[in-house]
C-alpha positions as a Markdown table, in Angstrom:
| # | Residue | x | y | z |
|---|---|---|---|---|
| 1 | Met | -20.8 | 13.0 | 4.4 |
| 2 | Ile | -17.9 | 15.6 | 3.8 |
| 3 | Pro | -18.8 | 18.9 | 4.4 |
| 4 | Ala | -18.5 | 21.3 | 1.8 |
| 5 | Arg | -17.1 | 24.2 | 3.7 |
| 6 | Leu | -13.9 | 22.3 | 4.1 |
| 7 | Ser | -11.1 | 23.2 | 1.8 |
| 8 | Thr | -10.0 | 20.8 | -1.4 |
| 9 | Gly | -6.6 | 20.0 | 0.9 |
| 10 | Ala | -8.6 | 19.1 | 3.6 |
| 11 | Arg | -11.1 | 17.0 | 1.7 |
| 12 | Leu | -8.0 | 15.1 | 0.3 |
| 13 | Ser | -6.6 | 15.0 | 3.2 |
| 14 | Leu | -9.3 | 12.8 | 4.9 |
| 15 | Gly | -8.6 | 10.1 | 2.2 |
| 16 | Leu | -5.2 | 9.2 | 4.0 |
| 17 | Leu | -7.5 | 7.9 | 6.8 |
| 18 | Ala | -7.8 | 4.6 | 4.7 |
| 19 | Gly | -4.4 | 3.8 | 5.9 |
| 20 | Val | -6.0 | 3.4 | 10.2 |
| 21 | Pro | -8.0 | 0.4 | 9.4 |
| 22 | Val | -5.9 | -1.4 | 6.9 |
| 23 | Leu | -3.0 | -0.8 | 9.3 |
| 24 | Leu | -4.8 | -2.2 | 12.3 |
| 25 | Leu | -6.3 | -5.1 | 10.3 |
| 26 | Ile | -2.9 | -6.2 | 9.2 |
| 27 | Leu | -1.2 | -5.8 | 13.1 |
| 28 | Ala | -4.3 | -7.8 | 14.3 |
| 29 | Thr | -3.7 | -10.7 | 11.6 |
| 30 | Leu | -0.1 | -11.1 | 12.8 |
| 31 | Gly | -1.0 | -10.7 | 16.4 |
| 32 | Ala | 0.8 | -7.8 | 16.9 |
| 33 | Leu | -2.1 | -5.9 | 18.6 |
| 34 | Ser | -2.7 | -9.0 | 21.6 |
| 35 | Gln | -0.7 | -9.0 | 24.7 |
| 36 | Thr | 1.7 | -12.2 | 24.5 |
| 37 | Thr | 2.9 | -13.6 | 28.4 |
| 38 | Val | 6.0 | -15.5 | 28.1 |
| 39 | Glu | 7.2 | -16.7 | 31.6 |
| 40 | Gly | 10.2 | -14.2 | 33.2 |
| 41 | Leu | 9.5 | -11.4 | 30.7 |
| 42 | Pro | 7.5 | -8.0 | 30.8 |
| 43 | Val | 4.2 | -8.0 | 29.2 |
| 44 | Val | 3.8 | -4.8 | 27.1 |
| 45 | Pro | 0.2 | -3.2 | 27.8 |
| 46 | Trp | -2.4 | -3.3 | 25.4 |
| 47 | Gln | -2.7 | 0.5 | 25.0 |
| 48 | Thr | 1.2 | 0.6 | 23.9 |
| 49 | Leu | 0.3 | -2.2 | 21.0 |
| 50 | Trp | -2.5 | -0.3 | 19.7 |
| 51 | Gly | -1.4 | 3.3 | 20.5 |
| 52 | Leu | 2.4 | 3.2 | 19.2 |
| 53 | Pro | 1.3 | 2.0 | 15.5 |
| 54 | Leu | -1.0 | 4.6 | 15.5 |
| 55 | Asp | 1.5 | 7.2 | 16.9 |
| 56 | Arg | 3.7 | 6.4 | 13.8 |
| 57 | Trp | 1.0 | 6.7 | 11.4 |
| 58 | Val | 0.2 | 10.2 | 12.3 |
| 59 | Arg | 3.8 | 10.9 | 12.2 |
| 60 | Asp | 4.2 | 10.0 | 9.1 |
| 61 | Ile | 1.3 | 11.8 | 7.7 |
| 62 | Ala | 2.3 | 14.8 | 9.4 |
| 63 | Ala | 5.8 | 14.4 | 8.1 |
| 64 | Ser | 4.3 | 13.9 | 4.5 |
| 65 | Leu | 2.6 | 16.9 | 4.4 |
| 66 | Val | 5.2 | 19.5 | 5.8 |
| 67 | Leu | 7.5 | 18.1 | 3.2 |
| 68 | Gly | 5.1 | 18.3 | 0.5 |
| 69 | Phe | 3.4 | 21.9 | 1.4 |
| 70 | Val | 6.9 | 22.9 | 1.6 |
| 71 | Val | 8.2 | 22.1 | -1.6 |
| 72 | Val | 5.1 | 23.0 | -3.3 |
| 73 | Gly | 4.3 | 26.5 | -1.2 |
| 74 | Gly | 7.8 | 27.7 | -1.0 |
| 75 | Leu | 10.0 | 26.3 | -4.0 |
| 76 | Leu | 7.7 | 24.9 | -6.8 |
| 77 | Leu | 5.2 | 27.5 | -7.4 |
| 78 | Pro | 6.1 | 30.8 | -9.1 |
| 79 | Arg | 5.5 | 32.9 | -6.0 |
| 80 | Leu | 5.4 | 31.9 | -2.1 |
| 81 | Asp | 2.1 | 30.4 | -1.4 |
| 82 | His | 1.9 | 31.9 | 2.4 |
| 83 | Arg | -1.7 | 29.7 | 3.1 |
| 84 | Leu | 0.8 | 26.5 | 2.2 |
| 85 | Val | 3.4 | 27.4 | 4.0 |
| 86 | Arg | 1.7 | 28.3 | 7.5 |
| 87 | Leu | -0.2 | 24.4 | 6.7 |
| 88 | Ala | 3.0 | 23.2 | 7.1 |
| 89 | Ser | 4.2 | 24.9 | 10.4 |
| 90 | Leu | 0.6 | 23.6 | 11.8 |
| 91 | Ala | 1.7 | 20.0 | 10.4 |
| 92 | Ala | 4.9 | 20.3 | 11.8 |
| 93 | Leu | 3.1 | 20.9 | 15.3 |
| 94 | Ala | 1.2 | 17.6 | 14.8 |
| 95 | Trp | 4.2 | 16.0 | 13.9 |
| 96 | Leu | 6.0 | 17.4 | 17.0 |
| 97 | Ile | 2.9 | 16.0 | 19.4 |
| 98 | Ala | 3.4 | 12.8 | 17.8 |
| 99 | Leu | 7.2 | 12.3 | 18.5 |
| 100 | Leu | 6.7 | 13.5 | 21.9 |
| 101 | Ala | 4.2 | 11.0 | 22.5 |
| 102 | Gln | 6.7 | 8.6 | 20.7 |
| 103 | Val | 8.7 | 8.7 | 23.5 |
| 104 | Pro | 6.7 | 7.5 | 26.6 |
| 105 | Leu | 5.5 | 4.5 | 23.9 |
| 106 | Thr | 8.9 | 3.6 | 23.2 |
| 107 | Val | 10.0 | 3.2 | 27.0 |
| 108 | Ser | 6.2 | 1.2 | 27.8 |
| 109 | Glu | 7.1 | -0.9 | 24.9 |
| 110 | Leu | 11.1 | -1.8 | 25.7 |
| 111 | Leu | 10.5 | -2.2 | 29.3 |
| 112 | Gly | 6.8 | -3.6 | 29.3 |
| 113 | Arg | 5.7 | -1.1 | 31.6 |
| 114 | Pro | 2.1 | 0.7 | 31.7 |
| 115 | Leu | 1.9 | 4.0 | 30.5 |
| 116 | Val | 1.6 | 6.4 | 33.4 |
| 117 | Asp | 5.0 | 4.9 | 34.9 |
| 118 | Ser | 6.6 | 5.2 | 31.5 |
| 119 | Leu | 6.3 | 9.2 | 32.2 |
| 120 | Glu | 9.3 | 9.0 | 35.1 |
| 121 | Pro | 11.9 | 11.4 | 34.4 |
| 122 | Gln | 14.4 | 9.3 | 35.3 |
| 123 | Ile | 13.6 | 6.5 | 32.8 |
| 124 | Val | 12.9 | 8.9 | 29.9 |
| 125 | Ala | 16.1 | 10.9 | 30.6 |
| 126 | Ala | 17.9 | 7.5 | 30.6 |
| 127 | Leu | 16.1 | 6.3 | 27.1 |
| 128 | Leu | 16.9 | 10.0 | 25.6 |
| 129 | Thr | 20.7 | 10.2 | 26.6 |
| 130 | Gln | 21.7 | 6.8 | 26.8 |
| 131 | Thr | 20.6 | 5.1 | 23.8 |
| 132 | Gln | 21.0 | 5.7 | 20.1 |
| 133 | Leu | 17.5 | 5.3 | 19.4 |
| 134 | Gly | 16.4 | 8.1 | 22.2 |
| 135 | Gln | 19.5 | 10.4 | 20.8 |
| 136 | Ile | 17.5 | 9.8 | 17.4 |
| 137 | Leu | 14.7 | 11.2 | 18.8 |
| 138 | Val | 15.6 | 14.0 | 20.6 |
| 139 | Ala | 17.3 | 15.4 | 17.3 |
| 140 | Gln | 13.9 | 14.8 | 15.5 |
| 141 | Ile | 12.4 | 16.9 | 18.0 |
| 142 | Val | 14.3 | 19.6 | 18.0 |
| 143 | Leu | 14.6 | 20.0 | 14.0 |
| 144 | Val | 10.6 | 19.6 | 14.2 |
| 145 | Ala | 10.4 | 22.2 | 16.6 |
| 146 | Leu | 12.5 | 24.6 | 14.4 |
| 147 | Val | 10.3 | 23.8 | 11.3 |
| 148 | Ala | 7.0 | 24.5 | 13.4 |
| 149 | Leu | 8.6 | 27.9 | 14.5 |
| 150 | Leu | 10.3 | 28.8 | 11.1 |
| 151 | Gly | 7.6 | 27.6 | 9.0 |
| 152 | Trp | 5.7 | 31.0 | 9.9 |
| 153 | Ala | 8.6 | 33.1 | 8.7 |
| 154 | Ile | 9.2 | 31.8 | 5.2 |
| 155 | Leu | 9.5 | 35.2 | 3.3 |
| 156 | Gly | 11.2 | 33.1 | -0.2 |
| 157 | Arg | 12.8 | 30.3 | -2.0 |
| 158 | Val | 16.1 | 30.5 | 0.5 |
| 159 | Thr | 14.1 | 30.1 | 3.8 |
| 160 | Ala | 11.9 | 27.4 | 2.4 |
| 161 | Ala | 15.2 | 25.6 | 1.1 |
| 162 | Ile | 16.2 | 26.0 | 5.0 |
| 163 | Val | 13.2 | 25.1 | 6.3 |
| 164 | Leu | 12.8 | 22.1 | 4.1 |
| 165 | Gly | 16.2 | 20.9 | 5.0 |
| 166 | Met | 15.8 | 20.8 | 8.5 |
| 167 | Ala | 12.5 | 19.1 | 7.9 |
| 168 | Ala | 13.8 | 16.5 | 5.4 |
| 169 | Ala | 16.9 | 15.4 | 8.0 |
| 170 | Ala | 13.9 | 15.1 | 10.5 |
| 171 | Ala | 11.9 | 12.8 | 8.4 |
| 172 | Gly | 15.0 | 10.8 | 7.1 |
| 173 | Leu | 16.0 | 9.8 | 10.7 |
| 174 | Thr | 12.8 | 8.2 | 11.4 |
| 175 | Gly | 15.0 | 5.4 | 8.8 |
| 176 | Leu | 17.5 | 5.0 | 11.2 |
| 177 | Met | 14.8 | 3.7 | 13.8 |
| 178 | Gly | 13.6 | 0.4 | 11.8 |
| 179 | His | 14.8 | -3.0 | 13.3 |
| 180 | Ser | 18.3 | -3.0 | 11.2 |
| 181 | Gly | 18.7 | 0.7 | 10.9 |
| 182 | Leu | 20.5 | 0.8 | 14.4 |
| 183 | His | 23.0 | -1.7 | 14.0 |
| 184 | Ala | 26.3 | -1.5 | 12.1 |
| 185 | Gly | 26.7 | -3.1 | 8.7 |
| 186 | His | 23.3 | -1.7 | 7.4 |
| 187 | Thr | 24.3 | 1.6 | 6.0 |
| 188 | Ser | 22.8 | 0.9 | 2.5 |
| 189 | Ala | 19.5 | 0.2 | 4.2 |
| 190 | Ser | 19.1 | 2.9 | 6.5 |
| 191 | Val | 20.3 | 5.2 | 3.6 |
| 192 | Ser | 18.1 | 3.6 | 0.9 |
| 193 | Leu | 14.8 | 3.9 | 3.6 |
| 194 | Phe | 16.0 | 7.8 | 4.4 |
| 195 | Ile | 15.5 | 8.3 | 0.9 |
| 196 | His | 12.4 | 6.3 | 0.2 |
| 197 | Leu | 10.9 | 8.2 | 3.1 |
| 198 | Leu | 11.7 | 11.9 | 1.6 |
| 199 | Ala | 10.5 | 10.9 | -1.9 |
| 200 | Ala | 7.5 | 9.5 | -0.3 |
| 201 | Gly | 6.5 | 12.4 | 1.6 |
| 202 | Val | 7.2 | 14.8 | -1.1 |
| 203 | Trp | 4.8 | 12.8 | -3.4 |
| 204 | Val | 2.2 | 12.3 | -0.9 |
| 205 | Gly | 2.0 | 16.3 | 0.3 |
| 206 | Gly | 2.8 | 17.7 | -2.8 |
| 207 | Leu | -0.2 | 15.9 | -4.5 |
| 208 | Ile | -2.3 | 17.4 | -2.0 |
| 209 | Ala | -0.7 | 20.8 | -1.4 |
| 210 | Val | -0.9 | 21.1 | -5.2 |
| 211 | Cys | -4.8 | 20.3 | -5.7 |
| 212 | Ser | -5.2 | 23.1 | -2.6 |
| 213 | His | -3.2 | 25.5 | -4.5 |
| 214 | Val | -4.6 | 25.2 | -7.7 |
| 215 | Met | -8.5 | 25.4 | -6.6 |
| 216 | Arg | -7.6 | 28.8 | -4.9 |
| 217 | His | -5.4 | 29.8 | -7.9 |
| 218 | Pro | -6.6 | 29.1 | -11.4 |
| 219 | Asp | -4.3 | 31.5 | -13.2 |
| 220 | Asp | -1.3 | 29.0 | -11.7 |
| 221 | Ala | -3.1 | 25.8 | -12.5 |
| 222 | Ala | -1.2 | 24.9 | -15.9 |
| 223 | Leu | 2.1 | 25.7 | -14.9 |
| 224 | Ala | 1.6 | 24.0 | -11.1 |
| 225 | Ile | 0.4 | 20.8 | -12.7 |
| 226 | Arg | 3.0 | 20.3 | -15.1 |
| 227 | Arg | 5.8 | 21.3 | -12.5 |
| 228 | Phe | 4.4 | 19.0 | -10.0 |
| 229 | Ser | 4.2 | 16.3 | -12.8 |
| 230 | Thr | 7.6 | 16.2 | -13.1 |
| 231 | Leu | 8.3 | 16.3 | -9.7 |
| 232 | Ala | 6.1 | 13.3 | -9.1 |
| 233 | Leu | 7.5 | 11.5 | -11.9 |
| 234 | Val | 11.2 | 12.1 | -10.3 |
| 235 | Cys | 9.4 | 10.9 | -6.7 |
| 236 | Val | 7.9 | 7.6 | -8.4 |
| 237 | Ile | 11.5 | 6.6 | -9.9 |
| 238 | Val | 13.5 | 7.6 | -6.8 |
| 239 | Leu | 10.8 | 5.6 | -4.5 |
| 240 | Ala | 10.7 | 2.6 | -6.7 |
| 241 | Glu | 14.8 | 2.2 | -6.7 |
| 242 | Ser | 15.3 | 3.2 | -3.2 |
| 243 | Gly | 12.4 | 0.6 | -2.3 |
| 244 | Leu | 13.8 | -2.2 | -4.0 |
| 245 | Leu | 17.1 | -1.6 | -2.9 |
| 246 | Asn | 15.9 | -1.6 | 0.9 |
| 247 | Ala | 13.6 | -4.8 | -0.2 |
| 248 | Ser | 16.8 | -6.9 | -1.6 |
| 249 | Leu | 18.6 | -6.3 | 1.7 |
| 250 | Arg | 16.3 | -7.5 | 3.9 |
| 251 | Val | 14.5 | -10.1 | 1.9 |
| 252 | Asp | 16.6 | -13.4 | 0.9 |
| 253 | Gly | 15.1 | -14.0 | -2.6 |
| 254 | Val | 11.5 | -14.6 | -4.2 |
| 255 | Ala | 10.4 | -17.5 | -1.8 |
| 256 | Ser | 10.8 | -15.4 | 1.3 |
| 257 | Leu | 8.5 | -12.4 | -0.5 |
| 258 | Ile | 5.9 | -15.3 | -0.6 |
| 259 | Thr | 6.3 | -17.2 | 2.6 |
| 260 | Thr | 6.7 | -14.8 | 5.2 |
| 261 | Ala | 4.4 | -11.5 | 6.4 |
| 262 | Tyr | 7.5 | -9.0 | 5.9 |
| 263 | Gly | 7.7 | -10.4 | 2.2 |
| 264 | Thr | 4.0 | -10.2 | 1.9 |
| 265 | Leu | 3.8 | -6.7 | 2.8 |
| 266 | Ile | 6.6 | -5.6 | 0.6 |
| 267 | Leu | 4.4 | -7.3 | -2.3 |
| 268 | Ala | 1.5 | -5.4 | -1.4 |
| 269 | Lys | 3.3 | -2.0 | -1.5 |
| 270 | Ala | 5.0 | -2.7 | -4.8 |
| 271 | Thr | 1.3 | -3.5 | -5.6 |
| 272 | Leu | -0.2 | 0.0 | -4.4 |
| 273 | Leu | 2.8 | 1.8 | -5.9 |
| 274 | Ala | 1.9 | -0.1 | -9.3 |
| 275 | Ala | -1.4 | 1.2 | -9.1 |
| 276 | Leu | -0.4 | 4.5 | -8.5 |
| 277 | Ile | 2.0 | 4.7 | -11.2 |
| 278 | Val | -0.9 | 3.9 | -13.4 |
| 279 | Phe | -3.1 | 6.5 | -12.1 |
| 280 | Gly | -0.2 | 9.2 | -12.7 |
| 281 | Trp | 0.2 | 7.9 | -16.1 |
| 282 | Arg | -3.4 | 8.9 | -16.8 |
| 283 | Gln | -2.9 | 12.4 | -15.3 |
| 284 | Arg | 0.0 | 13.2 | -17.8 |
| 285 | Arg | -2.0 | 12.2 | -20.5 |
| 286 | Arg | -5.5 | 13.7 | -19.5 |
| 287 | Val | -4.5 | 16.5 | -17.1 |
| 288 | Val | -1.2 | 17.6 | -17.8 |
| 289 | Pro | -2.0 | 18.8 | -21.3 |
| 290 | Thr | -4.9 | 20.6 | -20.2 |
| 291 | Gly | -4.2 | 22.1 | -17.0 |
| 292 | Asp | -7.7 | 20.9 | -15.9 |
| 293 | Arg | -8.2 | 21.3 | -12.1 |
| 294 | Val | -11.2 | 19.3 | -11.9 |
| 295 | Ser | -9.8 | 16.4 | -13.5 |
| 296 | Leu | -7.1 | 16.7 | -11.3 |
| 297 | Val | -8.9 | 16.5 | -8.3 |
| 298 | Arg | -11.0 | 14.1 | -9.1 |
| 299 | Phe | -7.7 | 11.6 | -9.9 |
| 300 | Ala | -5.8 | 12.8 | -7.0 |
| 301 | Gly | -8.9 | 11.8 | -4.6 |
| 302 | Tyr | -8.2 | 7.9 | -5.8 |
| 303 | Glu | -4.5 | 8.6 | -5.5 |
| 304 | Val | -4.7 | 9.9 | -1.8 |
| 305 | Leu | -7.0 | 7.2 | -0.9 |
| 306 | Leu | -4.3 | 4.5 | -2.5 |
| 307 | Met | -1.6 | 6.5 | -0.9 |
| 308 | Gly | -3.3 | 6.2 | 2.6 |
| 309 | Ile | -3.7 | 2.4 | 2.3 |
| 310 | Ala | 0.2 | 2.3 | 1.6 |
| 311 | Leu | 1.1 | 4.5 | 4.3 |
| 312 | Gly | -1.3 | 2.2 | 6.6 |
| 313 | Val | 1.3 | -1.1 | 4.8 |
| 314 | Ser | 4.4 | 1.0 | 5.8 |
| 315 | Val | 3.5 | 1.1 | 9.3 |
| 316 | Ala | 2.9 | -2.2 | 9.6 |
| 317 | Leu | 6.1 | -3.1 | 7.7 |
| 318 | Ser | 8.2 | -1.1 | 10.3 |
| 319 | Arg | 6.2 | -3.3 | 13.1 |
| 320 | Thr | 7.0 | -6.5 | 11.6 |
| 321 | Ala | 10.6 | -8.0 | 11.9 |
| 322 | Pro | 12.6 | -9.1 | 8.4 |
| 323 | Pro | 12.8 | -12.6 | 7.7 |
| 324 | Ala | 15.1 | -15.6 | 7.8 |
| 325 | Gly | 16.0 | -17.2 | 4.6 |
| 326 | Ala | 13.3 | -19.5 | 3.3 |
| 327 | Ile | 13.6 | -23.1 | 3.5 |
| 328 | Pro | 11.5 | -26.2 | 2.4 |
| 329 | Gly | 8.6 | -26.6 | 4.1 |
| 330 | Asp | 7.4 | -22.9 | 4.4 |
| 331 | His | 4.0 | -22.2 | 3.2 |
| 332 | Ile | 3.2 | -19.5 | 0.8 |
| 333 | Thr | 1.1 | -16.6 | 3.0 |
| 334 | Ala | -2.5 | -16.0 | 2.3 |
| 335 | Gly | -1.7 | -12.4 | 1.8 |
| 336 | Ala | 0.9 | -13.5 | -1.0 |
| 337 | Leu | -1.8 | -15.3 | -2.5 |
| 338 | Ala | -4.4 | -12.4 | -2.5 |
| 339 | Val | -1.7 | -10.4 | -4.1 |
| 340 | Leu | -0.1 | -12.6 | -6.9 |
| 341 | Ala | -3.7 | -13.9 | -7.9 |
| 342 | Leu | -5.8 | -10.9 | -7.7 |
| 343 | Gly | -4.1 | -7.5 | -6.9 |
| 344 | Val | -1.3 | -7.9 | -9.5 |
| 345 | Pro | -3.3 | -9.0 | -12.1 |
| 346 | Leu | -6.2 | -6.6 | -11.4 |
| 347 | Val | -3.5 | -3.9 | -12.0 |
| 348 | Met | -2.0 | -4.9 | -14.8 |
| 349 | Ala | -5.7 | -5.6 | -16.6 |
| 350 | Trp | -6.6 | -1.8 | -15.4 |
| 351 | Ala | -3.2 | -0.5 | -17.1 |
| 352 | Gly | -4.1 | -2.4 | -20.3 |
| 353 | Ala | -7.7 | -0.9 | -20.5 |
| 354 | Gly | -8.4 | -0.5 | -24.0 |
| 355 | Arg | -8.0 | -2.5 | -26.9 |
| 356 | Gln | -4.4 | -1.9 | -27.6 |
| 357 | Gly | -3.6 | -2.7 | -24.0 |
| 358 | Arg | -4.7 | -6.4 | -23.8 |
| 359 | Pro | -4.3 | -9.3 | -26.4 |
| 360 | Ala | -6.8 | -9.5 | -29.2 |
| 361 | Trp | -7.4 | -13.4 | -28.6 |
| 362 | Leu | -7.5 | -13.2 | -24.6 |
| 363 | His | -10.0 | -10.3 | -25.0 |
| 364 | Arg | -12.2 | -12.7 | -26.9 |
| 365 | Leu | -11.4 | -16.0 | -25.1 |
| 366 | Thr | -12.7 | -14.2 | -22.0 |
| 367 | Ala | -15.7 | -12.6 | -23.2 |
| 368 | Ala | -17.1 | -15.4 | -24.9 |
| 369 | Tyr | -16.3 | -17.9 | -21.5 |
| 370 | Pro | -15.7 | -15.7 | -18.2 |
| 371 | Glu | -16.8 | -18.5 | -15.9 |
| 372 | Pro | -13.9 | -20.9 | -16.2 |
| 373 | Phe | -10.9 | -18.6 | -15.5 |
| 374 | Ala | -12.9 | -17.8 | -12.3 |
| 375 | Val | -12.5 | -21.5 | -11.4 |
| 376 | Ala | -9.2 | -21.7 | -12.8 |
| 377 | Val | -7.7 | -18.9 | -10.5 |
| 378 | Ala | -9.3 | -20.8 | -7.5 |
| 379 | Val | -8.0 | -23.9 | -8.2 |
| 380 | Leu | -4.7 | -22.8 | -9.3 |
| 381 | Thr | -4.6 | -20.9 | -5.7 |
| 382 | Tyr | -5.2 | -24.1 | -3.7 |
| 383 | Val | -2.5 | -25.9 | -6.4 |
| 384 | Met | 0.2 | -23.6 | -5.9 |
| 385 | Ala | -0.3 | -23.2 | -1.7 |
| 386 | Ala | 0.4 | -27.0 | -2.0 |
| 387 | Ile | 3.2 | -27.1 | -4.1 |
| 388 | Val | 5.5 | -24.6 | -2.8 |
| 389 | Pro | 6.2 | -26.0 | 0.6 |
| 390 | Ser | 6.9 | -29.8 | -1.1 |
| 391 | Gly | 10.7 | -28.9 | -1.8 |
| 392 | Leu | 10.3 | -31.1 | -5.1 |
| 393 | Leu | 11.6 | -28.1 | -7.0 |
| 394 | Gly | 13.7 | -26.3 | -4.7 |
| 395 | Ile | 11.8 | -23.3 | -2.7 |
| 396 | Gly | 13.0 | -21.0 | -4.7 |
| 397 | Val | 12.0 | -22.6 | -8.0 |
| 398 | Ala | 8.7 | -23.2 | -6.6 |
| 399 | Ala | 8.0 | -19.8 | -5.5 |
| 400 | Val | 9.1 | -18.5 | -8.8 |
| 401 | Leu | 7.0 | -20.5 | -10.6 |
| 402 | Ala | 4.1 | -20.5 | -8.5 |
| 403 | Ser | 4.1 | -16.6 | -8.7 |
| 404 | Leu | 4.2 | -16.5 | -12.6 |
| 405 | Ala | 1.7 | -19.0 | -12.7 |
| 406 | Leu | -0.8 | -17.1 | -10.2 |
| 407 | Ile | 0.1 | -13.9 | -12.0 |
| 408 | Ala | -0.8 | -15.3 | -15.4 |
| 409 | Val | -4.0 | -17.2 | -14.5 |
| 410 | Gly | -4.9 | -14.0 | -12.6 |
| 411 | Trp | -4.6 | -11.5 | -15.4 |
| 412 | Ala | -6.8 | -13.7 | -17.8 |
| 413 | Phe | -9.6 | -13.6 | -14.7 |
| 414 | Ala | -9.2 | -9.8 | -14.3 |
| 415 | Val | -9.7 | -9.5 | -18.1 |
| 416 | Ala | -12.8 | -11.6 | -17.8 |
| 417 | Ala | -14.2 | -9.7 | -14.8 |
| 418 | Leu | -13.5 | -6.8 | -16.4 |
| 419 | Gly | -15.1 | -7.7 | -19.7 |
| 420 | Pro | -18.3 | -7.0 | -20.7 |
| 421 | Arg | -19.9 | -10.0 | -19.3 |
| 422 | Gly | -17.7 | -10.2 | -16.3 |
| 423 | Leu | -20.3 | -10.6 | -13.6 |
| 424 | Pro | -20.7 | -14.3 | -13.5 |
| 425 | Ala | -17.3 | -14.6 | -13.3 |
| 426 | Ile | -17.0 | -12.2 | -10.4 |
| 427 | Val | -19.5 | -14.2 | -8.4 |
| 428 | Leu | -17.9 | -17.3 | -8.9 |
| 429 | Ala | -14.9 | -15.9 | -7.6 |
| 430 | Ala | -16.7 | -14.4 | -4.8 |
| 431 | Val | -17.7 | -18.2 | -3.6 |
| 432 | Leu | -14.6 | -20.5 | -5.0 |
| 433 | Trp | -11.7 | -18.3 | -4.0 |
| 434 | Pro | -12.2 | -17.7 | -0.2 |
| 435 | Ala | -13.0 | -21.2 | 0.0 |
| 436 | Ala | -9.8 | -22.7 | -1.8 |
| 437 | Leu | -7.6 | -19.4 | 0.4 |
| 438 | Trp | -9.2 | -21.0 | 3.4 |
| 439 | Leu | -8.2 | -24.8 | 2.3 |
| 440 | Ala | -4.9 | -23.4 | 1.6 |
| 441 | Ser | -4.5 | -21.9 | 4.8 |
| 442 | Leu | -4.9 | -24.9 | 6.8 |
| 443 | Ser | -1.8 | -25.7 | 9.3 |
| 444 | Asp | -1.3 | -29.2 | 7.4 |
| 445 | Pro | -1.8 | -28.5 | 3.8 |
| 446 | Val | -2.0 | -31.2 | 1.2 |
| 447 | Glu | 1.2 | -31.7 | -0.4 |
| 448 | Thr | 0.5 | -35.2 | -2.2 |
| 449 | Gly | 0.5 | -35.4 | -5.7 |
| 450 | Ala | -2.7 | -37.3 | -6.0 |
| 451 | Gln | -4.7 | -34.8 | -4.0 |
| 452 | Val | -3.2 | -31.7 | -6.2 |
| 453 | Ala | -4.0 | -33.6 | -9.3 |
| 454 | Leu | -7.5 | -34.3 | -7.8 |
| 455 | Ala | -7.9 | -30.9 | -7.1 |
| 456 | Gly | -7.3 | -30.1 | -10.6 |
| 457 | Ala | -9.7 | -32.7 | -11.9 |
| 458 | Val | -12.2 | -31.1 | -9.9 |
| 459 | Gly | -11.5 | -27.5 | -11.4 |
| 460 | Leu | -11.4 | -29.3 | -15.3 |
| 461 | Ala | -15.2 | -31.0 | -14.1 |
| 462 | Cys | -16.5 | -27.9 | -13.3 |
| 463 | Ile | -15.1 | -25.7 | -16.3 |
| 464 | Gly | -16.5 | -28.5 | -18.6 |
| 465 | Leu | -19.9 | -28.3 | -16.6 |
| 466 | Leu | -20.0 | -24.4 | -17.0 |
| 467 | Val | -19.1 | -24.9 | -20.8 |
| 468 | Val | -22.1 | -27.6 | -21.1 |
| 469 | Val | -24.6 | -25.1 | -19.5 |
| 470 | Arg | -23.8 | -22.1 | -21.8 |
| 471 | Arg | -24.3 | -24.1 | -24.9 |
| 472 | Thr | -27.2 | -25.6 | -23.5 |
| 473 | Ala | -28.7 | -22.1 | -22.9 |
| 474 | Arg | -27.3 | -20.7 | -26.2 |
| 475 | Ser | -29.3 | -23.7 | -28.0 |
| 476 | Asp | -32.6 | -23.3 | -26.2 |
| 477 | Pro | -34.9 | -21.5 | -28.9 |
| 478 | Ala | -36.5 | -18.5 | -27.1 |
| 479 | Val | -40.1 | -18.9 | -26.4 |
| 480 | Ala | -42.0 | -16.2 | -28.1 |
| 481 | Val | -45.3 | -14.8 | -26.2 |
| 482 | Ala | -48.1 | -14.5 | -28.6 |
| 483 | Pro | -49.9 | -10.8 | -28.2 |
| 484 | Glu | -53.1 | -10.8 | -26.8 |
| 485 | Glu | -56.2 | -10.0 | -29.1 |
| 486 | Val | -57.9 | -6.9 | -28.1 |
| 487 | Pro | -61.4 | -7.2 | -29.5 |
| 488 | Val | -62.2 | -3.8 | -31.2 |
| 489 | Ala | -65.9 | -2.4 | -30.9 |
């Protein structure tokens, strides 16, 4: 359990740790944590394979806290919050340590040397002075060191703006370290990633900072919540626009989104952003008008958890190479199937919770018979995974149709699962959907029309059997038990 003596900001910050297992799980699934031996090439040690993504995660978390705490503590509030700006300075110190640790880890990854040998002064100096990546690291280290020192000297909005400018420049330079950020001709990708990182950092760190402030200063709660709500809305718009631009520059069409690991991670990030938007929308409706601090922190706890997962996915994305163009024969990934058939529909159903958010006919249909939709989503998952690589309709058209079909059927299943009788549908999906996912992920999936038709027939048979069982159960009269007579003396 979390100790009660921890402050509100500290307790919320712990939710960001949810990104660590997600990051490691994704990298392990992609094989990025295992040593690869190629004859004639150096082998990157496993300590580097594990240490570098974790170090980048710490770097991104610390950068977000610095940006958010400076924005809220020095600029957003009606008066300076000395505690927040000092915490920003401490977070900058953690950021600086992560950057310093990134130097030997980068040397080890680039040269395939053990970490101990990667600390040789000549090699480190060559990296930092003779490569563009090293020069960016040096610039970041200098800027973050200044932020850590000057954070204690923030006295007003002017000094806060200066420190924020240095922190923003240091955070934005991370966008130049990606797979395409160091190459000419990718200015748009680098600039969009620069803006994307700043918006994400201000949003994540700012939410924790606002919650920390309002719990200590209840008089400022209403004003702080209202101002941050406006700032968060701007961050969400900028985050979505820059993310869409960056993805369009790195991914070639819808087919690459569902047939590559890089595209799947983009879909996962977009789904998490949609869920966060739903949280923000509900906060604006329930918390902002009243200025309720308790409700703000409760909503923020769920938001920070999702933000931590999104940051973990982002670090995994930075460790994944952008894909080439999709071609017929490319299989839809298991992650894309999960996001399209379950992730996106659940967010849609949750966003439309209530009488006006769901079509009445769909609510009545799923409430009466929730089980068939669990069967339908499992069967369609298998069928779409078989149809997409066939190339009969073209890889692009097949990808679009498969995505729309999975989202539509998944939405109906999500409405059924969230309904009053959704437990049977959830149990069926827990049994059938992993089996369908496993069959779809085989190295040689079925692609013939006859086998796809057979899968559809099996699904229809299961649905028919469920309907018969349901009607039989309803037609059986209940057996009344006669009460036992009790003799009266």
